[in-house]
C-alpha positions as CSV (number, residue, x, y, z in Angstrom):
1,M,1.1,-20.4,-40.2
2,R,2.5,-21.9,-37.0
3,K,5.0,-18.9,-36.3
4,P,2.3,-16.3,-35.9
5,L,0.4,-18.3,-33.5
6,L,3.6,-19.3,-31.4
7,V,4.7,-15.4,-31.3
8,L,1.1,-14.7,-30.3
9,A,1.0,-17.3,-27.4
10,V,4.4,-16.1,-26.3
11,A,3.4,-12.4,-26.3
12,A,0.2,-13.3,-24.4
13,A,2.1,-15.4,-21.7
14,A,4.6,-12.6,-21.3
15,S,2.2,-10.2,-19.5
16,C,-0.7,-10.5,-16.9
17,L,-4.1,-11.3,-18.7
18,G,-5.9,-8.5,-17.0
19,S,-7.5,-7.4,-13.6
20,E,-10.9,-6.5,-12.2
21,V,-11.2,-3.2,-10.1
22,T,-14.1,-2.3,-8.0
23,Q,-14.1,1.3,-6.5
24,I,-14.5,1.3,-2.5
25,G,-13.4,4.6,-1.4
26,P,-13.1,8.0,-2.6
27,R,-11.1,8.4,-6.3
28,R,-7.7,9.6,-6.0
29,P,-5.3,11.3,-8.6
30,A,-3.2,8.7,-10.2
31,Q,0.5,8.4,-9.5
32,A,3.8,8.0,-11.7
33,E,3.5,4.7,-13.4
34,N,6.1,2.9,-11.3
35,C,5.4,4.7,-8.2
36,Q,6.6,2.7,-4.7
37,V,3.8,0.4,-3.8
38,Q,4.0,-1.5,-0.6
39,I,2.8,-4.9,-0.7
40,V,1.4,-6.3,2.7
41,P,-0.1,-9.8,2.8
42,G,-2.2,-9.0,6.2
43,T,-3.5,-6.0,7.7
44,P,-0.9,-3.0,7.8
45,P,-0.8,-1.7,11.3
46,A,-1.0,2.1,10.2
47,P,-4.3,3.6,9.4
48,L,-5.0,3.6,5.7
49,A,-7.8,5.2,3.5
50,D,-9.3,2.2,1.1
51,V,-9.3,3.1,-2.5
52,A,-10.3,0.0,-4.6
53,S,-10.5,-3.7,-4.5
54,V,-8.2,-5.2,-7.3
55,R,-7.9,-8.9,-8.7
56,A,-5.4,-9.7,-11.1
57,R,-5.2,-12.6,-13.5
58,C,-2.0,-14.0,-14.9
59,N,-0.6,-16.9,-16.9
60,W,0.4,-19.5,-14.7
61,T,3.8,-19.9,-16.8
62,L,4.8,-16.5,-15.2
63,G,4.2,-17.2,-11.7
64,R,3.0,-14.8,-9.1
65,D,5.4,-12.0,-9.7
66,A,3.4,-10.9,-13.1
67,C,0.2,-10.5,-10.8
68,F,2.2,-8.9,-8.2
69,D,3.3,-6.4,-11.1
70,E,-0.2,-6.1,-12.2
71,L,-1.4,-5.1,-8.6
72,R,1.3,-2.4,-8.2
73,R,0.3,-1.1,-11.7
74,Q,-3.3,-0.8,-10.4
75,A,-2.5,0.9,-7.0
76,C,-0.4,3.5,-9.0
77,L,-3.1,3.9,-11.4
78,L,-5.7,4.5,-8.6
79,G,-3.7,6.7,-6.6
80,G,-2.9,4.2,-3.9
81,D,0.7,3.4,-2.2
82,T,-0.2,0.0,-0.6
83,V,-2.0,-3.1,-1.5
84,Y,-2.9,-5.5,1.5
85,G,-5.3,-8.4,2.7
86,L,-3.9,-10.5,-0.2
87,S,-5.7,-13.7,-1.3
88,E,-4.5,-15.9,-3.9
89,S,-6.1,-18.8,-6.2
90,V,-5.2,-20.7,-9.3
91,S,-7.9,-21.8,-11.7
92,D,-7.6,-23.4,-14.9
93,G,-3.9,-22.5,-15.2
94,D,-4.1,-18.7,-14.4
95,N,-3.1,-17.3,-11.0
96,Y,-5.5,-14.9,-9.2
97,I,-4.2,-12.4,-6.5
98,A,-6.6,-10.1,-5.0
99,G,-6.1,-7.3,-2.6
100,T,-7.1,-4.0,-1.4
101,V,-5.6,-0.7,-2.6
102,A,-4.9,1.9,-0.2
103,W,-3.2,5.0,0.7
104,R,-1.4,5.5,3.9
105,G,-1.6,9.3,3.9
106,A,-3.9,11.4,6.1
107,V,-7.1,9.0,6.6
108,G,-10.2,11.1,5.1
109,S,-8.0,13.3,3.0
110,A,-8.3,13.4,-0.7
111,E,-4.9,14.4,-1.5
112,P,-1.5,12.9,-1.0
113,A,1.0,14.1,1.7
114,A,3.1,17.1,0.7
115,G,6.3,16.2,-0.8
116,N,7.7,14.5,-4.1
117,G,9.1,11.3,-2.9
118,S,12.1,13.2,-0.6
119,T,10.5,12.1,2.9
120,A,10.8,8.3,2.1
121,C,12.7,6.2,5.0
122,T,16.1,5.2,3.8
123,P,16.6,2.2,4.5
124,I,13.2,1.1,4.8
125,C,11.5,1.1,8.3
126,S,11.5,-2.5,10.1
127,P,8.5,-4.3,10.6
128,G,6.3,-2.6,13.2
129,F,7.4,0.7,12.4
130,D,6.0,3.3,9.9
131,C,7.9,6.0,7.8
132,Q,6.4,9.5,8.7
133,A,8.1,12.7,7.0
134,G,11.3,10.5,6.5
135,R,11.5,9.1,10.0
136,C,10.7,5.6,11.1
137,V,8.1,5.8,13.9
138,P,7.1,2.9,16.1
139,L,3.4,1.5,15.6
140,C,1.8,0.1,18.6
141,N,-0.9,-2.7,18.3
142,P,-3.5,-2.2,19.4
143,A,-3.2,1.8,19.1
144,C,-2.3,3.8,22.3
145,G,-5.2,5.9,23.8
146,P,-5.5,9.5,23.6
147,S,-3.0,10.4,26.4
148,E,-0.5,7.7,25.5
149,I,2.5,7.7,23.2
150,C,4.1,4.5,21.1
151,N,7.5,4.2,22.3
152,N,10.6,2.5,20.3
153,H,9.8,-0.8,22.0
154,R,6.2,-0.5,20.6
155,N,4.8,-0.3,24.0
156,C,2.0,2.4,25.0
157,E,3.2,4.9,27.7
158,L,1.7,8.0,29.2
159,A,2.6,11.0,26.9
160,P,4.8,13.8,28.6
161,A,2.5,16.5,30.2
162,A,2.4,19.6,28.0
163,A,3.7,22.6,30.1
164,P,1.1,24.9,31.3
165,P,0.4,27.9,29.2
166,G,2.3,31.0,30.1
167,R,0.7,33.7,32.0
168,P,-0.3,36.8,30.1
169,S,1.8,39.9,30.9
170,T,0.1,42.9,32.5
């Protein structure tokens, strides 16, 4: 009788014990099960569209990794690509990690950016830069004004003046 209980205990310890999901933004289509998810402890510099709040509960013997795996899994199911604003706690021998699932696509849009993953940056962008259309672009914090651009040193500078429109031919 002890063997089945031991197998059950080992099986329970080999995975996350569950998660709680609270929808906080528009529902999005689920992504592939193992989609790429960025984990950001604080607040990411890029604008995001929040999707849901998720709290993972995992057995302490597995450590924090099982909770992070569950957060990534939930992000994919919810159509997100980022989990940010993490908070962690331990209670009654279980690890808890909570965060906000978000999507880095166009804020306010219900659909992901076009493409099949071929627009990812390789290698990944350095901190302070964001991957946009396969290119690492600098992000200024605070964000630049409407007549400014963020340069590679992550400083705002005046945007180049647009050429005046051509004269119509007569």
